C-alpha positions as CSV (number, residue, x, y, z in Angstrom):
1,X,-67.4,16.1,-49.8
2,X,-68.6,19.4,-51.2
3,X,-66.3,22.4,-51.9
4,X,-66.7,26.0,-52.9
5,X,-64.6,27.2,-55.9
6,X,-63.8,30.8,-56.8
7,X,-62.7,31.1,-60.4
8,X,-61.2,34.4,-61.6
9,X,-60.5,35.4,-65.2
10,X,-57.1,37.1,-65.3
11,X,-53.9,37.6,-67.2
12,X,-50.5,35.9,-67.0
13,X,-49.0,38.9,-65.3
14,X,-51.5,38.8,-62.5
15,X,-51.5,35.1,-61.8
16,X,-48.7,34.9,-59.3
17,X,-50.2,37.6,-57.1
18,X,-53.6,36.0,-57.2
19,X,-52.1,32.6,-56.5
20,X,-50.5,33.9,-53.3
21,X,-53.5,35.9,-52.2
22,X,-55.8,32.9,-52.6
23,X,-53.5,30.9,-50.4
24,X,-53.6,33.6,-47.8
25,X,-57.4,33.8,-48.0
26,X,-57.6,30.2,-47.0
27,X,-57.8,28.3,-50.3
28,X,-57.1,24.6,-49.8
29,X,-55.7,24.4,-53.4
30,X,-55.2,26.7,-56.4
31,X,-55.5,25.6,-60.0
32,X,-54.7,27.5,-63.2
33,X,-56.3,26.8,-66.6
34,X,-56.2,28.1,-70.1
35,X,-59.0,30.7,-70.7
36,X,-58.3,31.3,-74.4
37,X,-57.5,27.9,-76.1
38,X,-53.8,28.9,-76.4
39,X,-51.3,26.1,-77.1
40,X,-48.1,25.9,-75.1
41,X,-44.9,24.2,-76.1
42,X,-43.5,21.6,-73.7
43,X,-41.7,23.7,-71.0
44,X,-38.2,22.9,-69.7
45,X,-37.9,21.1,-66.4
46,X,-39.0,23.3,-63.5
47,X,-40.7,25.9,-65.7
48,X,-44.3,26.9,-65.0
49,X,-46.2,27.4,-68.3
50,X,-48.9,30.0,-68.2
51,X,-51.4,31.2,-70.8
52,X,-51.9,34.9,-71.7
53,X,-55.6,34.5,-70.6
54,X,-55.7,32.4,-67.5
55,X,-58.5,31.2,-65.2
56,X,-57.2,30.8,-61.7
57,X,-59.4,28.8,-59.3
58,X,-59.2,28.7,-55.5
59,X,-60.8,25.7,-53.7
60,X,-62.4,26.4,-50.3
61,X,-64.1,24.3,-47.7
62,X,-67.9,24.4,-48.1
63,X,-68.6,26.6,-45.0
64,X,-66.1,29.4,-46.1
65,X,-67.4,32.9,-46.1
66,X,-66.9,33.7,-49.7
67,X,-68.0,37.3,-49.5
68,X,-65.2,37.9,-46.9
69,X,-62.8,36.1,-49.2
70,X,-63.7,38.4,-52.2
71,X,-63.4,41.4,-49.9
72,X,-60.0,40.4,-48.7
73,X,-58.7,39.9,-52.3
74,X,-60.1,43.2,-53.4
75,X,-58.5,45.0,-50.4
76,X,-55.1,43.4,-51.1
77,X,-55.3,44.1,-54.8
78,X,-56.5,47.7,-54.3
79,X,-59.3,47.3,-56.9
80,X,-62.4,45.3,-57.7
81,X,-61.8,41.6,-58.5
82,X,-61.8,40.8,-62.2
83,X,-64.6,38.7,-63.8
84,X,-65.2,35.9,-61.4
85,X,-67.7,33.3,-60.2
86,X,-68.3,31.2,-57.1
87,X,-69.7,27.7,-57.5
88,X,-70.4,24.6,-55.4
89,X,-68.2,21.7,-56.4
90,X,-70.0,18.4,-55.5
91,X,-68.1,15.2,-54.9
92,X,-65.2,15.9,-57.2
93,X,-61.8,14.4,-56.8
94,X,-60.2,17.8,-57.2
95,X,-56.6,16.6,-56.9
96,X,-57.0,14.8,-60.2
97,X,-57.2,18.2,-61.9
98,X,-53.5,18.6,-61.4
99,X,-52.5,15.4,-63.1
100,X,-52.4,16.6,-66.7
101,X,-50.3,19.7,-65.8
102,X,-48.2,18.6,-62.8
103,X,-45.0,16.8,-64.1
104,X,-41.7,15.9,-62.5
105,X,-39.6,19.1,-62.0
106,X,-35.8,19.5,-61.6
107,X,-34.2,22.0,-59.2
108,X,-30.5,22.6,-59.5
109,X,-28.3,19.7,-60.4
110,X,-29.5,16.8,-58.1
111,X,-33.1,17.4,-56.9
112,X,-36.4,16.3,-58.6
113,X,-39.9,16.6,-57.3
114,X,-42.0,13.7,-58.7
115,X,-45.7,13.1,-58.4
116,X,-46.9,9.6,-57.6
117,X,-48.4,8.9,-61.0
118,X,-45.2,9.5,-62.9
119,X,-42.0,7.4,-62.8
120,X,-38.9,9.4,-61.9
121,X,-37.1,10.7,-65.0
122,X,-33.8,10.0,-63.3
123,X,-34.1,7.1,-60.8
124,X,-30.5,7.8,-59.7
125,X,-31.3,11.4,-58.8
126,X,-32.6,12.7,-55.4
127,X,-36.3,12.2,-56.0
128,X,-38.8,13.9,-53.6
129,X,-42.2,12.3,-53.9
130,X,-44.9,14.9,-53.6
131,X,-48.5,15.3,-54.9
132,X,-50.7,18.4,-54.9
133,X,-52.4,18.6,-51.6
134,X,-54.0,20.8,-49.0
135,X,-50.9,22.8,-48.0
136,X,-48.9,25.3,-50.1
137,X,-45.7,24.2,-51.7
138,X,-45.4,21.7,-54.6
139,X,-42.4,23.4,-56.4
140,X,-44.5,25.1,-59.1
141,X,-44.4,28.5,-57.6
142,X,-41.3,30.6,-58.3
143,X,-40.5,31.3,-54.7
144,X,-40.5,27.6,-53.8
145,X,-38.4,26.9,-56.8
146,X,-35.9,29.6,-55.8
147,X,-35.6,28.0,-52.3
148,X,-35.3,24.5,-53.7
149,X,-32.4,25.5,-56.0
150,X,-30.7,27.2,-53.1
151,X,-30.9,24.1,-51.0
152,X,-29.6,22.0,-53.9
153,X,-26.6,24.3,-54.1
154,X,-25.6,23.8,-50.4
155,X,-23.6,21.0,-48.8
156,X,-26.2,19.9,-46.3
157,X,-24.4,16.8,-45.0
158,X,-25.1,16.5,-41.2
159,X,-26.7,20.0,-41.1
160,X,-29.6,21.1,-39.0
161,X,-32.3,23.0,-40.9
162,X,-35.2,25.2,-39.8
163,X,-38.1,25.6,-42.3
164,X,-40.2,28.5,-41.1
165,X,-43.6,28.6,-42.8
166,X,-43.2,25.0,-44.0
167,X,-46.5,24.6,-45.9
168,X,-46.3,21.1,-47.4
169,X,-42.8,20.5,-46.0
170,X,-41.3,20.4,-49.4
171,X,-38.2,22.4,-48.4
172,X,-37.6,20.5,-45.2
173,X,-38.0,17.1,-46.9
174,X,-35.8,18.2,-49.7
175,X,-33.1,19.3,-47.2
176,X,-33.2,15.9,-45.5
177,X,-33.0,14.0,-48.8
178,X,-30.0,16.2,-49.6
179,X,-28.2,15.0,-46.5
180,X,-29.4,17.2,-43.6
181,X,-29.4,15.5,-40.2
182,X,-32.6,17.2,-38.8
183,X,-35.3,19.5,-40.0
184,X,-37.3,21.6,-37.6
185,X,-40.6,22.9,-39.2
186,X,-42.8,25.7,-38.1
187,X,-46.2,26.8,-39.5
188,X,-49.3,28.6,-38.2
189,X,-51.6,26.2,-39.9
190,X,-52.1,22.8,-38.2
191,X,-53.1,21.3,-41.6
192,X,-49.7,22.4,-43.0
193,X,-47.9,20.5,-40.2
194,X,-50.0,17.4,-40.9
195,X,-49.1,17.6,-44.6
196,X,-45.4,18.1,-43.7
197,X,-45.4,15.1,-41.5
198,X,-47.2,13.0,-44.1
199,X,-44.8,14.0,-46.9
200,X,-41.8,13.3,-44.6
201,X,-43.2,9.8,-44.0
202,X,-43.8,9.2,-47.6
203,X,-40.2,10.1,-48.4
204,X,-38.7,8.0,-45.5
205,X,-37.4,11.0,-43.5
206,X,-40.0,11.4,-40.8
207,X,-37.6,10.2,-38.1
208,X,-35.4,13.3,-38.7
209,X,-38.2,15.9,-38.9
210,X,-40.2,17.7,-36.2
211,X,-43.2,20.0,-36.6
212,X,-44.3,22.9,-34.4
213,X,-46.8,25.7,-34.2
214,X,-44.8,29.0,-33.8
215,X,-45.3,29.3,-30.0
216,X,-44.3,25.7,-29.5
217,X,-40.9,25.8,-31.2
218,X,-38.3,25.2,-28.5
219,X,-35.8,28.0,-28.1
220,X,-33.1,25.6,-27.2
221,X,-33.5,23.2,-30.2
222,X,-30.4,21.3,-31.4
223,X,-29.0,21.5,-27.9
224,X,-29.2,25.3,-27.9
225,X,-26.7,25.6,-30.8
226,X,-29.3,26.7,-33.4
227,X,-29.5,25.8,-37.0
228,X,-26.9,25.6,-39.7
229,X,-29.5,26.6,-42.3
230,X,-32.7,28.6,-42.0
231,X,-35.2,29.0,-44.9
232,X,-38.4,31.0,-44.8
233,X,-40.6,31.2,-47.9
234,X,-43.4,33.4,-46.6
235,X,-44.1,37.1,-47.3
236,X,-42.1,40.3,-47.0
237,X,-44.2,41.7,-44.0
238,X,-43.8,38.7,-41.8
239,X,-40.1,38.3,-42.8
240,X,-39.4,41.8,-41.6
241,X,-41.3,41.3,-38.3
242,X,-39.7,37.9,-37.7
243,X,-36.1,38.9,-38.5
244,X,-34.9,38.8,-34.8
245,X,-36.5,35.4,-34.3
246,X,-35.1,33.9,-37.6
247,X,-31.7,35.4,-37.0
248,X,-31.8,33.8,-33.5
249,X,-32.5,30.4,-34.9
250,X,-29.4,30.6,-37.1
251,X,-26.0,29.7,-35.5
252,X,-23.0,32.0,-36.3
253,X,-21.7,31.2,-39.7
254,X,-25.0,29.6,-40.7
255,X,-26.9,30.2,-43.9
256,X,-30.3,31.9,-44.4
257,X,-32.7,32.2,-47.4
258,X,-35.7,34.4,-47.5
259,X,-38.3,34.2,-50.3
260,X,-42.0,34.9,-51.0
261,X,-40.9,38.5,-51.9
262,X,-40.8,40.7,-55.0
263,X,-38.0,42.9,-56.2
264,X,-39.5,46.2,-54.7
265,X,-39.4,44.6,-51.2
266,X,-35.8,43.4,-51.3
267,X,-33.9,46.5,-50.3
268,X,-35.8,47.0,-47.1
269,X,-35.5,43.4,-46.1
270,X,-31.8,43.3,-47.0
271,X,-31.2,46.3,-44.7
272,X,-33.0,44.6,-41.8
273,X,-31.2,41.3,-42.1
274,X,-27.7,42.9,-42.6
275,X,-27.8,43.5,-38.8
276,X,-27.0,39.8,-38.4
277,X,-26.0,38.5,-41.9
278,X,-23.6,39.2,-44.7
279,X,-26.1,39.2,-47.6
280,X,-25.5,37.7,-51.0
281,X,-26.6,38.9,-54.4
282,X,-30.3,38.7,-55.4
283,X,-31.7,35.6,-57.1
284,X,-34.8,36.1,-59.2
285,X,-37.3,34.2,-61.3
286,X,-39.6,35.7,-63.9
287,X,-37.8,39.0,-63.2
288,X,-39.9,40.0,-60.2
289,X,-40.0,37.0,-57.7
290,X,-36.9,37.1,-55.5
291,X,-34.8,35.2,-53.0
292,X,-32.4,36.8,-50.5
293,X,-29.7,34.8,-48.8
294,X,-26.8,35.3,-46.5
295,X,-24.4,34.0,-44.0
296,X,-24.6,35.0,-40.3
297,X,-21.8,37.0,-38.8
298,X,-19.4,35.0,-36.6
299,X,-19.7,35.6,-32.9
């Protein structure tokens, strides 16, 4: 199968924003590479090494309108796209490109994400089996890592979890492996729901996971009681718009985590969600990526 790849020369500071924008523009996968022959020391578990000069590549299906993709990126960035090129990628096993850089990662005290080609560093830990694929969420992005660490910190035994914007399903599968009874997963992208189901099957938890498009999520799930835990790793705009819905999914006394946001967006989101939740302190990664969390007011 042929693909189109958009490769952008950028800096370490701009990589996270471009990563997220390429996902939003429809990239099936995003890969980062050294653009300046800069050595990196072995990172600690869960860290994402980046080079000062980085090439970031988005992989798109062959019939994608790349002019529209570039226009979208430039509109979101507010300026012309840095040096870039668009190429046809013929018959390449693109997933293999991750194998040199995608290693087992630890989140919190118990949880590891382990690719299929690597043995678990700690066989006695909770090991989530996950390879890079066609849906967002492998644990390498700071916002995913923040949510994984939060889930690891909770007592999820017999809890019901909603993962809104599930992507690869990494958060829902992690919650189930950590002891949750059920996970209800929602995403706009049918491909994400397929990936979530597949990853749940691979980790032996598919019988406790359900997937839905947003309009199909039943309002009376879990017998109308709602979820003990709601996690949404999307973007600030949708998080603000979806606040009444996400709050409605969460039962009184339940927990919520919101990520996919940067520091400048947190005050407004906090004020919105304080209508329903007592919000905790801010959790951050790389200074700017953030996670908000809180507990819903008792009825």
